[in-house]
C-alpha positions, 0 to 999 in steps of 0.5 A, a space after each residue: 876438600 878431600 871426600 871420602 865414603 867407605 864401607 869395608 870388610 862388613 858382611 852383614 851389611 847388603 845395601 847403602 841407600 843414598 838420596 843426593 837429589 839436589 846436591 853435587 857431592 865430589 867424592 874422591 874415594 868412593 868405596 864399599 868393598 868386602 861387604 855382601 851388596 845385595 841386588 842393585 845400587 843406585 847410585 842415580 842420586 849422587 851426582 859430581 865426581 867420581 874420582 880417584 879410587 872407587 870400587 865395589 869389589 868383592 860383593 858376590 851379589 850384587 848383580 848391577 849399578 846405577 849409575 847418574 845418568 847425567 854428570 858424572 865423572 872420575 878423573 885422575 888426582 894427579 901422580 897418584 892411580 886412579 881406580 875404578 873395579 868392579 871385581 868379585 861380584 855377580 853383575 849380571 847383563 850390562 853395567 852402564 856406565 854411559 854417564 860416567 865421561 872422563 874415566 882415567 888410568 884403571 878399569 877392573 872388571 874380573 869374576 863378573 860370570 854373567 856380566 855380558 855387556 859395558 856402555 862407556 861414556 866418553 873418555 879422552 884421558 889415558 888409561 893404562 891398563 883395562 881388564 876385563 875377565 871372568 866375563 861373558 860379552 857379547 856382540 859388540 864390545 864399543 870401547 872408541 868412546 875410550 879416545 886414551 885409551 892404551 896400555 894394557 888392555 885385556 880382554 879374557 871370556 
């Protein structure tokens, strides 16, 4: 089954509530972009796969995302491009993605001036583009758990 959540181009949308406790949902596409999400997006009850395409880009009032601490997997869906986009939000502090394993292909976190860190979960998958730009990463940015990291890696503060 191919599962898609796509909410886009709705500037009146300020939040989305999920209650998926006790279920496992596998999303091939998970996109909430060009909206006006405000505060923290709580994905802590979403377990299963956040694979293929994941985007929360262009939500200028989004300050954080809480992922499930157990069992989110990001995976490649074959020859198609897979990505995680966190562009042009207002993510603040550390983006904790330690519960997401298997990051693959592309990771973008651009234009989040208050983002001071990203904590990744382990991945052996190929990551060909890793772009952190317009952020305020501080201390040590640990990417050692991304053993498939290669291609273009760019970190510009």
